[in-house]
N, C-alpha and C positions, 0 to 999 in steps of 0.2 A: 783528690779528688778532680771529675774531668770537671764537673758541672757545681759552678762556686758564684754565689751571691758575693757581691765585699763592695764596700764604699770604697773609692780611690777620688780624692778631692771634692768631697761631699756626695757624689753621682752614686746614685745604684746603677750598679753596672752586670753585665751577664758574658762571660768571653768578653772582657773588655772593654762591651759595648754597654753603651748608657742606656736602660732601661726607658727616657721615651726616645731612644733610634731605634728598638727595636719593636715598642709602640705603633712609633712613625710606617716601618717594615711594614707593621701589620697590618696597616689599615690598608698601604699599595699595593697588597699582597690582594686583601678582600674586594681593592678596586678593578686589578686585573679578572680576578674570577667572575665575579659581578660582568666585565665588562664582555669579558671570555664568553660567559651562559647569555647574554642578548644576542652577540653577534654569530650563536649557534642555535637561536630563538628556543633556550630552555630556562626561558625567564623574560616574562611577561613584562614590557616596561610600566605598565598601566598597573602591574597588581604590588601588593605591601612589598613583597620580598625586597623588588629591584628599590623602591624607595628607602625600605628599610636600610638594605646594605647601604645604599649612598649614604643615608646618613649619619650610620656606625664610621663607613669611611673619614670623613667632615669628622666626626670627633677624636680619632687615633690620629690624625694627619695634624688637627691642630694642636695638639696633645705636645710633640716633636716641635710645630711650630712657636710653643712656648718658650722652650729653651732655645731654639736657634732659629730667629725672629727674620720672615723673611715677609717683610708687608702685601708686596702685590698678591703671594701664596695664601697668605692668611683672607686677604679679600678672597680670592677664590674660592677659598675653604668657608666662608661665613654664608655668600650668597648656596654654597652647593648643601650647607647646614639648612638654609633658607627654604631652599626648591625642595630640596629632602622632606620636610615636614611638611607641605602645601603638596607632595603631592601620595603622602601617607592621609591628610585629611582628606585628599579626592576621591581615595579608593575607598575610604568610610562610606562618603556623602555617597559613590554611585552602589554603595555595597545595600544601604539601606534603603536607596532609592528600588534597588534590584528585589528585597523582600516584598 
């Protein structure tokens, strides 16, 4: 079978890549896509989706960091998360004022 999930040394893996790495790489892919959308002006930096995507990126990358701890990167992800939540809150505040 080409696609097989199995346990190796207690880790869930896919194609011998641990699941937490796949989750982390998914976060990195979303970060790159979001940044590309921002640079090509296809996403509003004050809009909901920009902050929401960054929030998801912070969560996904943090999952991988929980398994392979890198303290400076964890600090970045913590603030990335907090700033993204702030961006979402500000989006809804602006939206309520416009209504």
